[in-house]
N, C-alpha and C positions, 0 to 999 in steps of 0.2 A: 427673505433676502432682499436687499435693496441695491439698486443699480445707481451709480453716481454718474451723471452725464453733464459734461461741461456746457457752457453757453454756446461755444463754437460747435460742439457736436449736435446740440439742439437745433441750431440754425440749419446745419447740414441735413438733419433728419427731416425737418419740415420742408426744406427745399426739395428733397428727394420725393417725399409724399406728394407734394404739389405737382412735381413733374410726372409722377405716375398717374395721378388723377387726370392731368391734361392729356397724357398719352392714351389713357383708356377712353377718353371722350373723342379724341381726334382720330385714333387709329381705325375704328370700324368705318368711319366716313371715308377716310383716305383709301381704304382697301376696296370700297365700292366703285364700280365703273361709273364715271360721271354721266348723268343723263339730263339733257335739256328737254324735258317732256312737256308737251302741250298741256295747258291747264284746263281746257274746256272740252273734254272728250264727250262725244255724242255718237249715238247710233241712230241712223235714219229710221223713222217709224211712221206708220200710217194707220189710221182708223178707217177701215173701208166702210162705205155706205152702200145701200141697195138702191134700186131704182135709177141706176146710171147717174148717181150723184157723185160729185167730186169728193175724194176722201179728205179726212182731216189730218194734216201732217203735224209732226212735232216741231217743225220750223216753217213759218209762213213764207209765201212767195216774196212778200215785202221784205222780210228779214234776210232772205237769200240774195235778193237782187243786187245789193251793193257789192257783192263778191262775184258777180257774174255767174251765179249758181242757179240751177233750175230743177224743179221736180215736175213741172208740166208747162205746156205752151199756152197759147192764146185760148182762153175758155169761151170766146165768142165764135170760134170756128170749129166745125166738125172735122177735126184733123187729129190724126194719131201719129206718134213718133215711135218707131219700132227700134228697140235696142236689145242686144244680146250679150250676155256675159259669157266669155269664152276662156275658161281657165285651162282647159285641156280638150283634146279631140277624141271622140269615140265613135265617129262615123255618122253623126247626125247633122253636121253642118252643111254638107252638100245638098241634101233634100230641102233644108231650110233656104239655101241660096236659090234652089230651083223654084220654090214657091214665091220668093220675093221677085224673081225675074218674071215669072208668069203674070204677076199682078203689077209689074212695073213699080214696085215699092222699094224705097231705099231703106236699108237698115244701118245701124251703127253697131259694130262688133268691138267690145272692149276686151282687149287681149293682154296677156302677160308675156314675158320674154320667152319662156319655154314654148309657148304656143307658136310664136313666130318662127323660132328656130326649128321646130319639129314639123311645121305645116306650111312651108313657104308657098306651096302651090295653092293652098286655100287662101292665104293672104293675098297672093297675086290675083286670084279670081275675085276676091272682095273688091280690090282696088279697080280691076278692069271693069267690073260691073257697076261701079259708081257708088259703092258703099263706103261709109266712114269706118276706118280702123282707129278706134279710140284707145286711150291710155288707161290701163287698169293696174299700173305700176309694174315694176320689173319682177318682184318676188311675191306679190300679193300679201303683204304684211298688214297688220293693224297700223294704218298710217297716223292715227291719232296719237301714237306713242313715239312718233319720230320728231326729232328736232329739225330745224330748217334745213341743215345740210343733208341730213338723211332723207328728208322728204323730197328735196330737189333732185338728189341723186337717183331715187327710185324712178322719177319721171323722165329725167334726161337720159339715163342709161337705156330705158326702153325706147326712147326716140332713136338712139343710135342703132339699136338692133333693128328697128323697123327700116331705117334709112339704108342700112347695110343690105337688108333683104330685098328692098324694092327700088332703091335709088331715088326715093321720094322723101319729102319731109312729112312727118306725121301731123295730121290735123289736130288742133288743140282742143280736144274734148277729153275730160278726165272723169272717171267714175271711181269713187273710193271703194277699195276692197271691203267686202262684208258690210258696206254702208256705214263704216265707222270713220269719223272725221272729227275735226276740231275747228274752232274759230280761226286758229292760226293756219290750219291746212287750207281753208277757204281763201284766206289772204294770200298765202304763198302760191297757190295754184293760179290765182288771178294775176299775181305779179309775173308769173311765167307766161301769161297770155292765154291760159286755159279757161274754158267754161266747165264748171263742175256740173255733172249731169247725174241727178238722182232719179226718182221715178214716182209715178202716181198709180200705176196699175201693175200688179204682179200676182202670182199664186205659188203654191208650194210645188215647184217643178224640178228642184235641184237634186233630190235624192234619187240617184239612178237605180238603187235597189228597191225602191218603192214608188214606182211611177204611177201617177193618177191615170184613170181611164180618160178616154176622149170626152165622154159625157160629163165627168167631174170637172175636167178642164174648162169646158164650155160653161158649165154652171157657175164656175168661179169668175171667169173672165168677162162674159157677156153682160151680166147685171151690174158689173163694176165699171164698165166702159163709159167714159165721159169725155166731153169735148176738151181737146187740148192734151189728152193723156200722153205721158211718156210711159211706154210699155216696157217692162223688164221681163225678158224670157231668157232661159239658159239654153245655150246651143248644145249642151250635153244631154238634153232631155229627149228621149225617144218619143214621148207623147207630143212634144212640140214639133218634131220632125214629121210626125204622122198627121197632125191636125192643121198645120199652118196654112196650107192651101185653102181648106174649108173655113178656117177662122178668118182669113183675110176676106174671103167671099162673104161671110156673114157680116163682117164689119162694113163692107161696101154696101151690102143690102140695107144696113142701118144708116147709110148716107155718109159714111166717113171716107176721107181721102188720107193718103199717107204723106207725111212731110219729112223734111230734113232737119236735123239738129242745127244746121247752119241758120235756120230761120229764128232760132231762139235768141232773144236779146237784141234783135234788130229793131231799130226805131221805125215807127210808122212813117209813111211818106210825108205826112204833114209835119211830123217832128223833124225829119231830116231837112225839109225845106226851111223850117224855122231856124235850125241850127246853122244852116249855110248862109243865112242872111246876115249882113253886117249893118251895124248901126251907123247911119250917116253922121259925118262929122258936124259938129255944131258950128 
């Protein structure tokens, strides 16, 4: 059997087919939620060394510096910077604060919105005792997958929760949740006035169902301790709450003092003087 199709019908048929093909191509894309995802996703990583040597990072200090981002401080000084990630509270923060107070050491606690809302008295104590309460984002998402609007909202929404709880402005220190970030994240945080704080000393302390012994904690932390280290500990760790007083004592016996993150990125006095000098008019 043969079908007879006029030229007009042929044109209509091809037009219809072309439209169907175009729709098939465009429709799946149109149905997807638009995402402006950062293109350079990274996860912070370190290769730890023994003998109190500085670890090898997957991004150098020189690469991070233009973004006002840091994973360690001045390596010419026997100084440590104590930081704590606080995603939730399980009773271990108070003894950690007690140990810091005993040693007159400042800590930086990176918190999320739920922590502030559920533990206003601990936040108030941190502020009253001179600790930094840092920005760990509102929801603790993978920030490397956020577009600029979403990234900014995570940080500024947390600032608002902190200000509502304390009546103060949050200090501009940011730690990427899970250590995941992108080149764009570093840029956006810097534009908001934040210093991005990574770390150069840590150990497996976050699994509350499988906490290391005190001996194992010391065996991991002490040989890796190095000048200028930014120490990452989790405030949910029962081991950290148990050992912190003794750990701080051991570090003091090694000759270390404890610094503030506010020191990071500050120009040396000679550099400040040079920057303030004006060139005489010709």
